[in-house]
C-alpha positions as CSV (number, residue, x, y, z in Angstrom):
1,M,109.2,97.4,118.4
2,T,110.3,101.0,118.6
3,T,109.7,103.0,121.8
4,W,109.5,106.7,122.3
5,T,109.4,108.9,125.4
6,I,107.6,112.2,125.0
7,E,107.7,115.1,127.4
8,G,104.3,116.7,127.3
9,G,103.2,120.3,127.7
10,A,104.6,121.8,124.6
11,P,102.1,123.2,122.0
12,L,102.9,122.3,118.4
13,R,103.9,125.2,116.2
14,G,105.3,125.6,112.7
15,E,104.9,124.1,109.3
16,I,104.6,120.5,108.2
17,A,103.9,118.9,104.7
18,V,101.7,115.9,104.0
19,S,102.6,113.6,101.1
20,G,100.5,111.2,99.1
21,A,97.6,109.2,100.7
22,K,98.4,105.8,102.2
23,N,95.0,104.6,101.2
24,S,95.7,105.6,97.6
25,I,99.2,104.3,97.0
26,T,98.5,100.8,98.2
27,K,95.6,100.3,95.7
28,L,97.3,102.2,92.9
29,L,100.4,99.9,93.0
30,V,98.0,96.9,92.7
31,A,96.1,98.5,89.9
32,S,99.3,99.2,87.9
33,M,99.7,95.4,87.5
34,L,96.6,95.3,85.3
35,S,98.8,96.5,82.5
36,E,102.0,95.1,81.0
37,Q,103.3,98.6,80.6
38,P,105.0,100.8,83.2
39,S,103.2,103.4,85.3
40,H,104.8,106.4,87.0
41,F,103.6,107.8,90.3
42,R,104.4,111.1,91.9
43,N,103.8,112.3,95.5
44,V,104.4,108.8,96.7
45,P,104.6,108.5,100.5
46,D,107.6,106.9,102.2
47,I,105.6,104.7,104.7
48,G,105.6,101.2,105.9
49,D,102.3,100.1,104.2
50,R,103.6,101.1,100.8
51,L,106.7,99.0,101.3
52,I,104.7,96.0,102.4
53,T,102.4,96.4,99.3
54,Q,105.5,96.5,97.1
55,E,106.6,93.2,98.6
56,I,103.3,91.6,97.9
57,C,103.2,92.9,94.3
58,G,106.9,92.1,93.8
59,A,106.4,88.5,94.8
60,V,104.1,88.0,91.8
61,G,106.2,89.9,89.2
62,A,106.0,93.6,89.7
63,G,109.3,95.6,89.5
64,F,109.9,99.0,91.2
65,K,112.3,101.9,90.5
66,N,112.5,105.1,92.5
67,T,112.6,108.0,90.1
68,S,112.9,110.8,92.6
69,A,112.4,111.4,96.3
70,H,108.6,110.8,96.0
71,G,108.5,109.3,92.5
72,L,108.1,105.6,91.7
73,E,108.0,103.6,88.5
74,V,106.1,100.3,88.6
75,H,106.4,97.7,85.8
76,T,104.9,94.3,85.6
77,P,105.6,92.9,82.1
78,E,104.6,89.4,83.3
79,V,102.7,88.2,86.3
80,T,104.9,85.3,87.4
81,A,102.8,83.7,90.1
82,D,99.1,83.4,91.2
83,E,99.6,82.8,94.9
84,I,100.2,85.2,97.8
85,S,102.1,83.5,100.6
86,P,100.5,83.4,104.1
87,E,103.6,85.3,105.4
88,L,103.0,88.2,103.0
89,G,99.2,88.0,103.3
90,G,99.5,88.5,107.1
91,R,101.5,91.7,106.7
92,N,98.5,93.9,105.9
93,R,95.1,93.6,104.3
94,L,96.1,94.2,100.7
95,A,96.4,90.6,99.6
96,I,92.7,90.3,98.8
97,M,93.1,93.4,96.6
98,M,95.2,91.3,94.2
99,L,92.2,89.6,92.7
100,G,92.0,91.8,89.6
101,P,95.6,91.5,88.4
102,L,95.9,87.8,89.2
103,L,92.5,86.8,87.7
104,H,92.9,88.9,84.5
105,R,96.6,87.9,83.9
106,R,96.8,84.4,85.3
107,G,93.1,83.2,85.5
108,R,93.7,82.2,89.1
109,A,94.3,83.7,92.5
110,V,95.2,82.0,95.8
111,I,94.8,84.4,98.7
112,P,95.5,83.5,102.4
113,A,92.4,83.8,104.5
114,A,94.2,85.3,107.5
115,A,94.6,89.0,107.1
116,G,97.0,91.4,108.9
117,G,96.6,95.1,109.6
118,D,94.9,97.1,112.3
119,Q,92.8,95.3,114.9
120,I,89.7,97.6,114.7
121,G,87.0,95.0,114.2
122,P,86.3,92.2,111.7
123,R,86.8,93.0,108.1
124,P,85.2,90.0,106.3
125,V,86.0,89.5,102.6
126,N,82.6,88.0,101.7
127,F,81.6,91.2,99.8
128,H,84.7,90.8,97.6
129,L,84.2,87.1,97.0
130,E,80.5,87.4,96.2
131,G,81.3,90.2,93.8
132,V,83.8,88.2,91.7
133,K,81.4,85.2,91.9
134,S,78.8,87.4,90.3
135,M,81.3,88.1,87.5
136,G,81.8,84.4,86.8
137,A,84.6,83.4,89.1
138,Q,84.7,80.0,91.0
139,V,85.5,80.4,94.7
140,E,86.7,77.6,97.0
141,I,88.0,77.8,100.5
142,R,90.4,75.2,101.6
143,D,93.7,74.8,103.6
144,G,93.3,78.3,105.0
145,A,93.2,80.1,101.7
146,Y,90.7,81.3,99.1
147,Y,91.1,79.7,95.7
148,I,89.5,81.8,93.0
149,E,89.5,80.9,89.3
150,A,88.1,82.6,86.2
151,E,89.0,82.0,82.6
152,K,87.4,85.4,81.8
153,L,85.5,87.7,84.2
154,R,82.3,89.0,82.7
155,G,80.2,92.1,83.5
156,A,77.5,91.8,86.2
157,E,74.9,93.7,88.2
158,I,76.3,94.0,91.7
159,E,74.8,95.8,94.7
160,L,76.9,96.0,97.8
161,P,75.2,95.4,101.2
162,Y,77.4,98.2,102.5
163,P,79.5,100.8,100.7
164,S,82.8,99.2,101.6
165,V,85.9,101.1,100.3
166,T,88.1,98.1,99.6
167,T,85.3,96.0,98.0
168,T,84.5,98.9,95.7
169,E,88.1,99.3,94.7
170,N,88.6,95.6,94.2
171,L,85.5,95.2,92.0
172,L,86.5,98.3,90.0
173,M,89.8,96.6,89.2
174,C,88.1,93.4,88.3
175,A,85.4,95.1,86.1
176,V,87.7,97.3,84.0
177,L,89.0,94.3,82.0
178,A,85.9,92.1,82.3
179,K,83.8,91.2,79.2
180,G,80.8,93.5,79.0
181,R,79.3,96.0,81.4
182,T,79.4,96.0,85.2
183,T,77.0,98.0,87.3
184,L,78.2,98.5,90.9
185,R,75.6,99.9,93.2
186,N,75.8,101.2,96.7
187,A,79.5,101.8,96.1
188,A,82.0,103.7,98.2
189,I,82.8,107.2,96.9
190,E,85.6,108.2,99.1
191,P,88.3,110.6,97.6
192,E,90.7,107.7,97.6
193,V,88.3,105.6,95.5
194,M,88.0,108.5,93.1
195,D,91.8,108.7,92.9
196,L,91.8,105.1,91.8
197,V,89.1,105.8,89.2
198,I,91.0,108.7,87.8
199,Y,94.1,106.6,87.5
200,L,92.2,103.7,85.8
201,Q,90.7,106.1,83.4
202,K,94.2,107.3,82.5
203,M,95.1,103.7,81.8
204,G,92.2,103.4,79.3
205,A,89.3,102.2,81.5
206,I,85.7,103.4,80.9
207,I,84.1,104.2,84.2
208,D,80.9,106.3,84.6
209,Y,79.8,107.6,88.0
210,K,76.1,108.1,88.6
211,V,74.6,110.3,91.3
212,D,73.3,107.5,93.5
213,R,76.6,105.7,94.5
214,T,76.6,103.7,91.3
215,F,79.6,103.0,89.0
216,V,79.0,101.7,85.5
217,I,82.1,100.1,84.0
218,E,82.4,99.0,80.4
219,G,85.2,96.4,80.1
220,V,88.0,97.1,77.7
221,S,90.4,94.6,76.1
222,K,93.6,96.1,77.6
223,L,95.0,98.8,79.8
224,D,98.1,100.9,79.3
225,G,100.5,102.4,81.8
226,A,99.9,105.9,83.0
227,N,101.4,108.9,84.9
228,H,99.6,109.9,88.1
229,R,100.1,112.2,91.0
230,L,98.6,110.9,94.2
231,M,96.1,112.9,96.2
232,P,97.5,114.2,99.6
233,D,96.7,112.1,102.7
234,R,93.5,113.6,104.2
235,I,93.8,111.4,107.3
236,V,97.3,112.7,108.1
237,A,96.2,116.3,107.4
238,A,93.2,116.0,109.8
239,S,95.3,114.3,112.5
240,L,97.8,117.1,112.3
241,G,95.0,119.6,112.5
242,V,93.7,118.0,115.6
243,A,97.2,117.9,117.1
244,A,97.6,121.6,116.6
245,V,94.2,122.6,118.2
246,A,94.4,120.0,121.0
247,S,97.9,121.1,122.0
248,R,96.8,124.7,121.9
249,G,99.3,125.3,119.1
250,D,99.4,126.8,115.6
251,V,100.4,124.5,112.6
252,F,100.3,125.1,108.9
253,V,99.7,121.8,107.1
254,K,101.2,122.2,103.6
255,N,99.4,120.3,100.8
256,A,96.2,119.8,102.8
257,R,93.2,120.2,100.5
258,Q,89.9,121.8,101.6
259,Q,87.9,119.7,99.2
260,D,89.1,116.5,100.9
261,L,88.3,117.8,104.4
262,L,85.0,119.5,104.1
263,T,83.2,117.4,106.8
264,F,86.2,117.4,109.1
265,L,86.6,121.2,108.8
266,N,82.9,121.8,109.5
267,T,83.1,119.5,112.6
268,L,86.3,121.2,113.8
269,R,84.6,124.6,113.5
270,R,81.5,123.4,115.5
271,V,83.9,122.4,118.3
272,G,85.6,125.7,118.3
273,G,88.9,124.8,116.6
274,L,90.1,127.4,114.1
275,F,91.5,127.0,110.6
276,E,92.5,129.2,107.7
277,V,92.5,127.8,104.1
278,Q,95.4,129.1,102.1
279,E,96.6,128.4,98.6
280,E,99.2,125.9,99.5
281,G,97.6,124.3,102.5
282,I,95.5,124.8,105.7
283,R,96.6,126.5,109.0
284,F,95.1,125.0,112.1
285,F,95.2,126.8,115.4
286,H,93.7,127.2,118.9
287,N,92.2,130.4,120.3
288,G,89.6,130.0,123.0
289,A,87.4,127.4,124.7
290,L,86.2,124.3,122.8
291,K,82.6,123.2,122.9
292,A,81.1,119.7,123.3
293,I,79.3,118.2,120.3
294,H,77.4,115.1,119.1
295,L,79.2,113.2,116.3
296,D,78.4,110.2,114.1
297,T,81.0,108.6,111.9
298,S,79.9,107.5,108.5
299,V,81.0,106.6,105.0
300,H,82.0,109.5,102.7
301,P,80.8,112.3,102.6
302,G,80.2,111.8,106.3
303,F,82.7,112.1,109.1
304,M,85.5,109.6,108.4
305,T,86.0,106.7,110.8
306,D,89.8,107.3,110.6
307,W,89.3,110.8,112.0
308,Q,87.4,109.5,115.0
309,S,90.2,108.6,117.5
310,P,92.1,112.0,117.3
311,F,88.7,113.8,117.4
312,V,87.7,111.9,120.6
313,L,91.0,113.1,122.1
314,L,90.2,116.7,121.1
315,L,86.7,116.4,122.7
316,T,88.4,115.6,126.1
317,Q,89.4,119.2,126.0
318,A,85.9,120.6,125.2
319,E,83.5,122.0,127.8
320,G,80.6,119.7,128.6
321,M,79.5,116.2,127.5
322,S,80.2,115.1,123.9
323,V,78.9,112.0,122.2
324,V,80.7,110.0,119.4
325,H,78.8,107.2,117.7
326,E,80.9,104.9,115.5
327,T,78.9,103.4,112.7
328,V,81.7,102.0,110.4
329,F,83.8,99.6,112.4
330,E,82.2,97.9,115.4
331,D,85.3,97.7,117.5
332,R,87.1,101.0,116.9
333,F,87.1,102.2,120.5
334,G,89.8,99.8,121.7
335,Y,92.1,102.7,122.3
336,I,89.9,104.3,124.9
337,S,91.3,102.5,127.9
338,A,94.7,104.1,127.4
339,L,93.1,107.6,127.3
340,Q,91.2,106.8,130.5
341,Q,94.6,105.8,132.0
342,M,95.8,109.2,131.1
343,G,92.9,110.9,132.9
344,A,90.3,111.3,130.2
345,E,86.7,110.8,131.3
346,I,85.2,108.6,128.7
347,A,82.4,106.0,129.0
348,L,81.5,103.4,126.3
349,Y,78.1,102.0,125.5
350,D,76.8,99.2,123.3
351,T,73.7,101.2,122.3
352,C,73.4,103.7,119.4
353,L,73.7,107.1,120.9
354,G,72.4,108.7,117.7
355,H,70.5,107.2,114.8
356,H,70.2,103.4,114.7
357,C,73.2,101.9,112.8
358,R,73.9,98.3,111.7
359,F,75.4,97.6,115.2
360,H,72.3,98.6,117.1
361,S,71.4,95.1,118.3
362,S,75.0,93.9,118.8
363,H,77.1,93.7,121.9
364,Y,79.8,96.0,120.4
365,Q,80.6,99.1,122.4
366,H,80.3,101.6,119.5
367,S,79.2,104.8,121.3
368,A,81.3,107.0,123.6
369,V,80.4,109.8,126.0
370,I,83.3,112.2,126.7
371,K,83.3,114.6,129.6
372,G,85.6,117.6,129.4
373,P,87.8,119.3,129.8
374,S,90.3,116.8,131.3
375,Q,93.9,117.4,132.3
376,L,95.8,114.5,130.8
377,K,98.7,113.0,132.7
378,A,101.7,111.0,131.4
379,A,101.5,107.2,131.1
380,E,103.1,104.1,129.6
381,I,101.2,102.9,126.6
382,N,101.3,100.2,124.0
383,V,100.1,101.2,120.5
384,P,97.3,98.8,119.2
385,D,96.9,100.2,115.7
386,L,97.9,103.0,113.3
387,R,95.3,105.7,114.0
388,A,95.0,105.1,117.7
389,G,98.8,105.2,117.8
390,F,98.9,108.8,116.4
391,T,96.2,109.7,118.9
392,Y,98.4,108.5,121.7
393,L,101.2,110.6,120.4
394,I,99.0,113.7,120.5
395,A,97.8,112.8,124.0
396,A,101.4,112.4,125.2
397,I,102.3,115.8,123.7
398,M,99.3,117.4,125.6
399,A,99.9,115.5,128.9
400,E,101.7,116.6,132.1
401,G,105.0,114.7,132.5
402,K,106.9,112.1,130.4
403,S,105.0,109.3,128.6
404,T,106.5,106.2,127.2
405,I,104.9,104.9,123.9
406,H,105.7,101.3,122.8
407,G,105.0,100.1,119.2
408,I,105.8,103.2,117.2
409,D,106.2,100.9,114.2
410,H,102.4,100.7,113.9
411,I,102.3,104.4,113.4
412,T,105.1,104.7,110.8
413,R,103.1,102.4,108.6
414,G,101.0,105.5,107.7
415,Y,102.9,108.6,108.7
416,E,106.1,109.6,106.8
417,N,109.2,110.9,108.6
418,L,107.1,111.2,111.8
419,E,109.8,111.7,114.4
420,D,111.6,114.5,112.6
421,S,108.3,116.1,111.6
422,L,106.9,116.3,115.1
423,R,110.2,117.5,116.5
424,S,110.2,120.3,114.0
425,L,106.9,121.4,115.5
426,G,108.3,121.4,119.0
427,A,107.4,118.0,120.3
428,R,109.9,116.7,122.8
429,I,110.5,113.2,121.6
430,E,113.3,110.8,122.4
431,A,113.7,107.4,120.7
432,V,114.5,104.7,123.2
433,Q,115.2,101.8,120.9
């Protein structure tokens, strides 16, 4: 695992560009396999999760060709296998997303039950499996794998118990080639989901979106290849915005889009962070004291759970007592202990410090109280997951002294050219190994 040392105390200043969204490219690569024809993608991020997804898709027949620095052609004339190996399935959580291409083009999918990825709480796949069962698939669990078979998926009425992003995306990919009409209620409507919907429509899918979180999909007989430019990564853009404000700096984030960040920008403004929307991106900067707030994470259009950890760090610099209530993932505060080690005053609670959420009667510590401002000090830290890892980098940049961060590989799964980018903004980083 890669280790960096970071000498803190330098505000971030300058310009940095964000490329395509991690949470879009991984699903789009899978969706391209619904067609025998090639698709061409632009604004493709050069990140670890994209390469892992290419390995999974490539193992069952997809071929890839780089067409430019951020351009990629994907072509799957034949799906050559219907099983995802346990080794590949453990690399990230994308294996379960292969249901659509495998069932439509092979009639069978064998998916390992063990999932890899960030350790931020259980992510059960029962929503996915119940959805395809409603569409006529037979599901069996044996030998540590899910065996799913369907001669032909058919349309169904499906209501999700929770607006899960990956379940919504998975069932959209299953429904577009199913026989008949599928109504998917209580669906996720995140921008990345809509990016997938736009791409599927370009391929020939018929997907209507209703105002009450409902998609109505009319199955078609085949899909074609398509050309598609990915949306920019709103998680990276927000993380860089927090880094600029928290380090008392001034950073222009090129390609950041206001429409993807409305809730984040409103929350940043309430805290006292400053931003300026320009034609080619958003400038984030610090000028004056920050204020404590109460914050609940939620599904879109609420405050995104992936914005939570960098924002908690920002609140350690705000005057007063802030409250953050996590309602999406039950165990997403695992990174707090390292911030406490660095001098942050944060207390965790297993009660809902806000409206009652689905974890209100659980033992999960899903609420945090942050007292600020705190002077952070350097520490030696192991990165547990992607988003917490970037938060640790910001904390180290803010802290007094030299911090050592182990496990940088977790972070580069989702952030392109991270070392050079942060150095260009003035971060004092040295790669140890």
